[in-house]
MARDRENDREN-678550 format. One record per atom (N, C-alpha, C): residue number from 1; residue in one letter; atom name; x, y, z. Coordinates in steps of 0.001 Angstrom, whole numbers, padded with zeros to 6 digits, m for minus. Layout:
  resi  resn  name     east    north       up
   NUM     a    CA        X        Y        Z
...
//
This chain:
  resi  resn  name     east    north       up
     1     m     N   168758  m051997  m015719
     1     m    CA   167511  m053140  m015918
     1     m     C   166377  m051815  m015501
     2     f     N   166867  m051217  m014466
     2     f    CA   165141  m050385  m013513
     2     f     C   164643  m049080  m014276
     3     a     N   165370  m048672  m015358
     3     a    CA   164954  m048201  m016681
     3     a     C   163840  m048603  m017229
     4     n     N   164165  m050365  m017596
     4     n    CA   163188  m051083  m018244
     4     n     C   162017  m051351  m017493
     5     v     N   162270  m051971  m016179
     5     v    CA   161158  m051787  m015009
     5     v     C   160188  m050452  m014889
     6     n     N   161046  m049346  m015051
     6     n    CA   160103  m048154  m014557
     6     n     C   159655  m047633  m016005
     7     r     N   160201  m047916  m016975
     7     r    CA   158986  m047980  m018581
     7     r     C   157907  m049041  m018540
     8     a     N   158339  m049902  m017927
     8     a    CA   156962  m050974  m018313
     8     a     C   156121  m050715  m016934
     9     l     N   156720  m049971  m016107
     9     l    CA   155315  m049850  m014911
     9     l     C   154565  m048382  m015559
    10     q     N   155347  m047557  m015558
    10     q    CA   154357  m046454  m016622
    10     q     C   153443  m047224  m017719
    11     y     N   154016  m047752  m018875
    11     y    CA   152551  m048596  m019320
    11     y     C   151959  m048998  m018369
    12     l     N   151408  m049454  m017822
    12     l    CA   150771  m050784  m016727
    12     l     C   150227  m049502  m015853
    13     a     N   150579  m048832  m015709
    13     a    CA   149777  m047475  m014951
    13     a     C   148818  m046401  m015911
    14     l     N   149284  m046214  m017367
    14     l    CA   148832  m045265  m017795
    14     l     C   147915  m046132  m018803
    15     t     N   147904  m046961  m019355
    15     t    CA   146987  m047845  m019852
    15     t     C   145978  m047928  m019425
    16     p     N   145553  m048330  m018743
    16     p    CA   143822  m048226  m017812
    16     p     C   143779  m047003  m017228
    17     a     N   144848  m045915  m017263
    17     a    CA   144126  m044486  m016993
    17     a     C   143366  m044176  m018003
    18     v     N   143953  m044201  m018954
    18     v    CA   143974  m044184  m020406
    18     v     C   142404  m043871  m020981
    19     v     N   141993  m045560  m020625
    19     v    CA   141148  m046398  m020812
    19     v     C   139763  m045740  m019733
    20     q     N   140082  m045273  m018702
    20     q    CA   139147  m045061  m017710
    20     q     C   138625  m043731  m018064
    21     l     N   139635  m042962  m018407
    21     l    CA   139055  m041586  m018818
    21     l     C   138268  m041643  m020191
    22     v     N   139081  m042345  m021386
    22     v    CA   137797  m042484  m022475
    22     v     C   136863  m042349  m021701
    23     f     N   136438  m043783  m021119
    23     f    CA   135020  m043890  m020682
    23     f     C   134044  m042745  m020439
    24     v     N   134641  m042304  m019549
    24     v    CA   134607  m041072  m018705
    24     v     C   133721  m039625  m019923
    25     l     N   134895  m039422  m020379
    25     l    CA   134698  m038493  m021639
    25     l     C   133849  m038367  m022488
    26     v     N   133774  m039832  m023219
    26     v    CA   133211  m040651  m023614
    26     v     C   131368  m040492  m023319
    27     q     N   130827  m040668  m022857
    27     q    CA   130046  m040252  m021734
    27     q     C   129666  m038706  m021736
    28     l     N   130851  m037523  m020897
    28     l    CA   130515  m036473  m021013
    28     l     C   130207  m036027  m022293
    29     f     N   130678  m036387  m023544
    29     f    CA   130823  m035703  m024879
    29     f     C   129410  m035878  m025659
    30     e     N   128856  m037007  m024994
    30     e    CA   127771  m037482  m025402
    30     e     C   126411  m036931  m026370
    31     t     N   126367  m036749  m027481
    31     t    CA   124902  m036068  m028060
    31     t     C   124603  m036815  m028783
    32     e     N   123331  m036660  m029842
    32     e    CA   122846  m037229  m030513
    32     e     C   123474  m036768  m031833
    33     g     N   124471  m037680  m032499
    33     g    CA   125002  m037872  m033931
    33     g     C   126286  m037052  m033780
    34     n     N   126315  m036978  m035121
    34     n    CA   127737  m036756  m035162
    34     n     C   129450  m036552  m034026
    35     g     N   129280  m038429  m035148
    35     g    CA   130401  m039583  m033932
    35     g     C   131361  m039047  m034434
    36     e     N   132058  m038244  m035217
    36     e    CA   133510  m038335  m035595
    36     e     C   133854  m036999  m034885
    37     a     N   132657  m035736  m034454
    37     a    CA   133189  m034550  m034114
    37     a     C   133267  m034789  m032475
    38     k     N   132747  m035773  m032356
    38     k    CA   132797  m036514  m030566
    38     k     C   133991  m037139  m030295
    39     k     N   134403  m038090  m030983
    39     k    CA   135725  m039107  m031149
    39     k     C   136426  m037731  m030984
    40     k     N   136612  m036432  m031761
    40     k    CA   137946  m035596  m032194
    40     k     C   137878  m035288  m030496
    41     a     N   136651  m034800  m030262
    41     a    CA   136849  m033838  m029067
    41     a     C   137032  m034801  m028194
    42     v     N   137206  m036297  m027999
    42     v    CA   137862  m036986  m026739
    42     v     C   139099  m037211  m027321
    43     l     N   139641  m037684  m028445
    43     l    CA   140979  m037375  m028934
    43     l     C   141607  m036129  m028331
    44     d     N   141488  m034992  m028830
    44     d    CA   141663  m033846  m028184
    44     d     C   141754  m033397  m026664
    45     t     N   140805  m034030  m025980
    45     t    CA   140904  m033769  m024696
    45     t     C   142392  m034644  m024182
    46     i     N   142428  m035995  m024431
    46     i    CA   143443  m036812  m024506
    46     i     C   144616  m036467  m024459
    47     e     N   144924  m035560  m025745
    47     e    CA   146141  m035144  m026045
    47     e     C   146148  m034159  m025328
    48     m     N   145565  m032946  m024955
    48     m    CA   145323  m032159  m023973
    48     m     C   146086  m032318  m022500
    49     v     N   145251  m033979  m022238
    49     v    CA   145970  m034253  m020414
    49     v     C   147153  m034608  m020549
    50     y     N   147597  m035128  m021791
    50     y    CA   148487  m035740  m021960
    50     y     C   150259  m034670  m021923
    51     t     N   149537  m033939  m022522
    51     t    CA   150713  m032451  m022570
    51     t     C   151045  m031790  m021373
    52     q     N   149592  m031692  m020861
    52     q    CA   150137  m030846  m019531
    52     q     C   150487  m031683  m018392
    53     t     N   150759  m033554  m018838
    53     t    CA   150941  m034546  m017546
    53     t     C   152692  m034003  m018004
    54     i     N   153049  m034405  m019145
    54     i    CA   154424  m034403  m019320
    54     i     C   154884  m032845  m019164
    55     a     N   154597  m032190  m018852
    55     a    CA   154950  m030742  m018408
    55     a     C   155685  m030751  m016631
    56     v     N   154674  m031718  m016325
    56     v    CA   154742  m032136  m015032
    56     v     C   155491  m033098  m014643
    57     v     N   155051  m034316  m015204
    57     v    CA   155645  m035853  m014674
    57     v     C   156958  m036197  m016290
    58     s     N   157477  m036885  m015562
    58     s    CA   158424  m037174  m017013
    58     s     C   158372  m038730  m017505
    59     l     N   157496  m038696  m018930
    59     l    CA   157135  m039953  m019108
    59     l     C   157917  m040556  m020181
    60     t     N   158535  m041974  m020381
    60     t    CA   158567  m042674  m021217
    60     t     C   157420  m043214  m022390
    61     v     N   156272  m042895  m021978
    61     v    CA   154981  m043481  m022965
    61     v     C   155169  m042250  m023805
    62     g     N   155300  m043000  m025457
    62     g    CA   154525  m041884  m026029
    62     g     C   153409  m041117  m026065
    63     k     N   152457  m039930  m026807
    63     k    CA   151866  m039675  m027137
    63     k     C   151033  m040298  m028135
    64     e     N   151934  m040957  m029001
    64     e    CA   151524  m041799  m030163
    64     e     C   150526  m043225  m029567
    65     y     N   151593  m043743  m028790
    65     y    CA   150694  m044659  m027639
    65     y     C   149341  m044691  m026901
    66     v     N   149564  m043201  m026186
    66     v    CA   148107  m042771  m025716
    66     v     C   147032  m042721  m026979
    67     l     N   147308  m042347  m027906
    67     l    CA   146045  m041952  m028791
    67     l     C   145607  m043302  m029252
    68     r     N   146858  m043977  m029335
    68     r    CA   146286  m045636  m030040
    68     r     C   145556  m045857  m029173
    69     v     N   145364  m045928  m028087
    69     v    CA   145293  m046655  m026441
    69     v     C   143638  m046182  m026422
    70     a     N   143983  m044654  m026675
    70     a    CA   142322  m043572  m026715
    70     a     C   141397  m044181  m027619
    71     e     N   141849  m043948  m028794
    71     e    CA   141280  m044447  m030221
    71     e     C   140527  m045427  m029930
    72     a     N   141063  m046679  m029802
    72     a    CA   140517  m048224  m029483
    72     a     C   139559  m048207  m028012
    73     a     N   139719  m047730  m027493
    73     a    CA   138910  m047731  m026422
    73     a     C   137568  m046761  m026740
    74     i     N   137473  m045438  m027105
    74     i    CA   136241  m045074  m027845
    74     i     C   135881  m045823  m028246
    75     t     N   136228  m046948  m029413
    75     t    CA   135389  m047653  m030314
    75     t     C   135025  m048649  m029308
    76     i     N   135485  m049425  m028413
    76     i    CA   135076  m050059  m027046
    76     i     C   134138  m049672  m026949
    77     a     N   134021  m048155  m025579
    77     a    CA   133512  m047451  m024969
    77     a     C   131906  m047583  m026077
    78     v     N   131979  m046539  m026833
    78     v    CA   130771  m046444  m027564
    78     v     C   129736  m047769  m027867
    79     n     N   130421  m048508  m028423
    79     n    CA   129682  m050231  m029003
    79     n     C   129410  m050589  m027354
    80     f     N   130198  m050772  m025978
    80     f    CA   129232  m050777  m024966
    80     f     C   128422  m050480  m024667
    81     y     N   128400  m048747  m024134
    81     y    CA   127046  m048036  m024111
    81     y     C   125759  m047924  m024946
    82     n     N   126822  m048760  m026305
    82     n    CA   125522  m048545  m027411
    82     n     C   124195  m050295  m027119
    83     l     N   125379  m051263  m026664
    83     l    CA   125079  m052740  m026288
    83     l     C   124214  m052445  m024962
    84     v     N   124505  m051817  m024269
    84     v    CA   123346  m051859  m022395
    84     v     C   123154  m050889  m022489
    85     g     N   122496  m049798  m023934
    85     g    CA   121285  m049324  m024124
    85     g     C   121343  m047564  m023387
    86     l     N   123035  m047795  m023247
    86     l    CA   122747  m046041  m022047
    86     l     C   123217  m045206  m023550
    87     f     N   123404  m045365  m024512
    87     f    CA   123091  m044301  m025365
    87     f     C   122157  m044797  m026568
    88     k     N   121055  m043897  m026666
    88     k    CA   120088  m044326  m027912
    88     k     C   119877  m044078  m028754
    89     k     N   119167  m044110  m029325
    89     k    CA   118968  m043561  m031248
    89     k     C   117528  m042789  m031120
    90     a     N   117129  m041617  m030953
    90     a    CA   115927  m041496  m031185
    90     a     C   115603  m042142  m032935
    91     p     N   114055  m042429  m032465
    91     p    CA   113323  m042883  m033336
    91     p     C   113645  m041763  m034918
    92     t     N   113610  m042806  m035594
    92     t    CA   113339  m041838  m037308
    92     t     C   111967  m042257  m037885
    93     g     N   111586  m041062  m038671
    93     g    CA   110885  m041020  m038921
    93     g     C   108798  m041465  m038155
    94     a     N   108648  m040056  m037620
    94     a    CA   107650  m039943  m037008
    94     a     C   105923  m040316  m037698
//
């Protein structure tokens, strides 16, 4: 029973941490254009952080779950930042 509680707590703690990290990374990697490369850079960084974390801490949360959360969070972050005007596209054709 305690193993299940520990597993649930890890998911509850790790999910918002991944989302928060993604929001920061999306801002850090922001440059005009090349969205797929930026997305890959964020996902690669998340994967690297996960790999380094499991080298030190025993986690029951799988890498696939973390990457799925990160991918969804990237979409949410980019849409949010576009909506509030943080990311602005350069005018085309001057």
